C-alpha positions in Angstrom: 85.3 116.5 6.1 85.9 116.9 2.3 88.8 118.8 0.6 89.8 119.7 -2.9 93.5 119.6 -3.2 95.4 120.8 -6.3 97.9 118.9 -8.3 101.5 120.1 -8.1 104.5 120.3 -10.5 108.0 121.4 -9.7 108.7 124.1 -12.2 112.1 124.6 -10.6 113.8 123.4 -7.5 114.0 119.6 -8.0 116.7 118.0 -5.9 117.9 121.2 -4.2 114.5 121.2 -2.4 115.6 118.0 -0.6 118.1 120.1 1.3 115.7 122.9 2.2 116.7 125.0 -0.7 114.4 127.1 -2.9 111.8 125.8 -5.3 108.9 127.1 -7.4 105.9 124.8 -7.7 102.8 125.2 -9.8 99.5 124.1 -8.3 96.9 123.3 -10.9 93.4 122.0 -11.4 91.6 119.6 -11.7 91.9 118.8 -8.0 92.2 115.6 -6.1 89.3 115.0 -3.7 89.7 113.6 -0.2 87.0 113.1 2.3 87.3 111.6 5.8 84.8 110.7 8.5 84.6 108.7 11.7 82.8 106.0 9.7 85.6 105.8 7.1 88.0 102.9 6.5 91.8 102.6 6.3 91.8 102.5 2.6 95.2 104.1 1.7 98.2 101.9 1.5 99.4 101.3 5.0 103.0 102.2 4.1 102.0 105.5 2.4 102.3 108.7 4.4 98.5 109.0 4.5 98.1 105.4 5.5 100.7 105.8 8.3 99.1 109.0 9.5 95.6 107.6 9.7 96.6 104.5 11.7 95.7 106.1 15.1 93.3 108.8 14.0 89.5 108.9 14.4 88.8 110.3 11.0 89.4 107.7 8.3 89.1 107.7 4.5 85.6 108.0 3.2 86.3 109.2 -0.4 89.3 109.5 -2.7 89.2 110.7 -6.3 92.2 111.1 -8.6 91.2 112.9 -11.8 94.5 111.8 -13.3 93.8 108.1 -12.9 97.1 107.4 -11.1 99.4 108.4 -13.9 102.0 109.8 -11.4 104.1 112.9 -11.0 101.3 115.2 -9.8 101.2 114.8 -6.1 98.5 112.2 -5.5 100.3 110.8 -2.4 100.9 114.2 -0.8 97.3 115.1 -1.6 96.2 112.0 0.3 98.3 112.9 3.3 97.2 116.6 3.3 93.5 115.5 3.2 94.1 113.1 6.1 96.0 115.8 8.0 93.3 118.4 7.5 90.5 116.1 8.6 92.3 115.3 11.8 93.6 118.7 12.7 91.5 121.2 14.6 92.7 124.6 13.4 91.6 127.5 11.3 95.0 128.0 9.7 97.8 125.7 9.0 101.4 126.1 10.3 104.2 125.3 7.9 106.4 123.5 10.5 103.7 121.4 12.1 102.5 120.2 8.7 106.0 119.5 7.5 107.1 117.6 10.5 103.9 115.5 10.6 104.6 114.6 7.0 108.3 113.7 7.7 107.2 111.5 10.6 105.1 109.5 8.2 107.9 109.2 5.6 110.7 108.5 8.0 111.3 105.0 6.6 112.7 106.6 3.4 116.5 106.6 3.0 116.4 110.1 1.6 114.0 112.3 3.6 111.5 113.9 1.2 111.4 117.7 1.0 107.7 117.9 1.9 107.4 120.8 -0.5 104.7 119.0 -2.3 102.4 119.0 0.8 103.3 122.7 1.6 102.5 123.8 -2.0 99.3 121.9 -2.2 98.1 123.7 0.9 98.5 126.9 -1.0 97.7 128.2 -4.5 99.1 129.6 -7.7 102.9 129.6 -8.2 104.3 128.7 -4.8 107.9 129.7 -3.8 109.3 127.7 -0.9 112.7 128.0 0.8 112.6 126.1 4.1 116.0 127.1 5.4 115.1 130.8 5.0 111.5 130.2 6.2 110.2 131.9 3.1 106.8 130.7 1.7 105.0 132.9 -0.9 102.3 132.4 -3.5 102.1 134.3 -6.8 99.6 134.4 -9.6 100.9 134.0 -13.2 102.5 137.4 -13.8 103.3 137.2 -17.5 100.9 138.7 -20.0 102.8 137.5 -23.2 103.8 133.9 -22.3 102.1 130.9 -20.8 102.9 127.3 -20.1 101.7 123.8 -20.8 102.3 120.7 -18.7 102.2 117.4 -20.5 102.6 113.9 -19.3 105.4 111.9 -20.9 103.7 108.5 -20.5 106.5 107.5 -18.3 106.3 106.9 -14.5 109.1 107.0 -12.0 108.5 106.3 -8.3 110.2 109.2 -6.7 110.9 107.5 -3.3 112.6 104.5 -5.0 114.7 106.9 -7.2 115.8 108.9 -4.2 116.6 105.8 -2.2 118.9 104.7 -5.0 120.7 107.9 -6.1 123.7 109.5 -4.5 123.3 113.3 -4.4 126.1 115.8 -4.0 124.5 118.4 -1.7 127.1 121.1 -2.1 127.2 120.8 -5.9 123.4 120.8 -6.2 123.1 123.9 -4.0 125.9 125.7 -5.8 124.5 124.9 -9.3 120.8 125.0 -8.8 119.9 127.5 -6.1 121.0 130.7 -7.9 118.8 129.7 -10.9 115.7 129.3 -8.8 116.3 132.6 -7.1 116.6 134.3 -10.6 113.3 132.8 -11.6 111.7 134.1 -8.4 113.1 137.6 -9.1 111.7 137.4 -12.6 108.3 136.5 -11.3 108.3 139.5 -8.9 109.3 142.0 -11.6 107.2 140.3 -14.3 110.2 139.7 -16.6 109.2 136.9 -19.1 112.7 137.1 -20.6 114.5 136.3 -17.4 112.0 133.6 -16.4 112.5 131.9 -19.7 116.2 132.0 -19.3 116.0 130.5 -15.8 113.9 127.6 -17.0 116.3 126.8 -19.8 119.3 127.2 -17.5 117.8 124.8 -15.0 117.1 122.3 -17.6 120.7 122.4 -18.9 122.0 122.1 -15.3 119.9 119.0 -14.6 121.2 117.5 -17.8 124.8 118.2 -17.0 124.3 116.7 -13.5 122.9 113.5 -15.2 119.5 114.1 -13.5 117.4 113.7 -16.6 116.2 110.3 -17.9 116.9 109.3 -21.5 113.3 109.3 -22.5 112.8 112.9 -21.4 116.1 113.9 -23.1 114.7 112.6 -26.3 111.4 114.3 -25.9 113.0 117.6 -25.0 115.2 117.4 -28.1 112.1 116.9 -30.2 110.0 119.7 -28.6 112.4 122.3 -27.4 113.0 123.8 -30.8 109.3 124.8 -31.0 109.0 126.6 -27.7 110.7 129.3 -25.6 111.7 127.0 -22.8 111.3 123.4 -21.9 112.3 121.0 -19.1 111.4 117.8 -17.4 109.8 118.2 -14.0 110.3 116.1 -10.8 112.6 113.1 -10.3 114.7 112.7 -13.4 112.2 114.8 -15.3 110.5 111.5 -16.0 106.8 112.1 -15.6 105.9 115.7 -16.7 107.3 118.2 -19.2 107.0 122.0 -18.9 106.8 123.9 -22.1 106.8 127.7 -22.1 105.3 129.4 -25.2 104.1 132.8 -26.4 100.6 133.2 -25.1 99.0 133.4 -28.5 100.6 130.0 -29.5 99.3 128.0 -26.5 96.0 126.8 -27.9 97.5 125.8 -31.3 100.3 123.9 -29.6 97.9 122.2 -27.2 95.9 120.9 -30.1 99.0 119.7 -31.9 100.3 117.9 -28.9 96.9 116.2 -28.4 97.0 115.0 -32.0 100.5 113.6 -31.4 99.2 111.5 -28.5 100.4 113.6 -25.6 98.2 114.1 -22.5 98.1 117.8 -21.7 97.6 118.1 -18.0 97.3 121.9 -17.5 98.2 125.3 -18.6 98.8 128.6 -16.8 95.0 129.1 -17.1 94.6 126.1 -14.8 96.6 127.5 -11.9 94.8 126.8 -8.7 92.9 129.7 -7.4 91.2 129.4 -4.0 88.6 131.9 -5.0 87.3 129.5 -7.6 87.7 126.3 -5.7 86.6 124.4 -2.6 90.0 125.4 -1.2 92.2 124.0 1.5 93.4 126.5 4.1 96.3 128.9 3.4 99.5 128.4 5.3 100.5 131.1 7.7 
């Protein structure tokens, strides 16, 4: 069985997602590729979620392709797990809770239980809104005609599980500070308000910085780049691996070319949002 699984980037919701709060995740191409068969081998790291999941399964890894060459921050590990899970699950549709709990079982050695939102989002498409405590899971296309986004890699790499095992998080403070901003962004997506979406991105970036959840390297990059864009923030753990830039639609191509000349690796834009109609898709969650 072979699957194409999109990359993921937390646009909003880092940290509060760990407690079942809301997040908005972009799923983008190019996709990871996972194939399993009964003649495959246990080739994933045995301590990874995919490696642990496959230990007692009949379908093993037959093929793995990472188009990002292991640079980190884009959901390679969760894509591995999702491919392994799909290959060994006899179902026409996926169930949120079954998938999430299977993932948690294979990540139970972690001090801080991962949100699992990566896996849930990568089993969907477009902009994915997740709020586990409210059992809300929705997918949206890019709704804004006049603005777009770029995702670029910083050149840095932070192992999220090591970071989460080391950091002490104040659940109440995170939820109080971050949850309302994510909900504002969701509302902006639903009413197609670019103005309010931009404000939410910038407010979340400032909140992460005030909570000391942005690494110094990303702070420096944001200071350099934020004056040239409508909104900017680091994405994921400490904002270390990926930057989100929101720009006027007619400035995207020029900015992308300029970033390339400056040595940045541009990973995706809003034009690269994962669309199951154009891809060898995984199954939608129900």
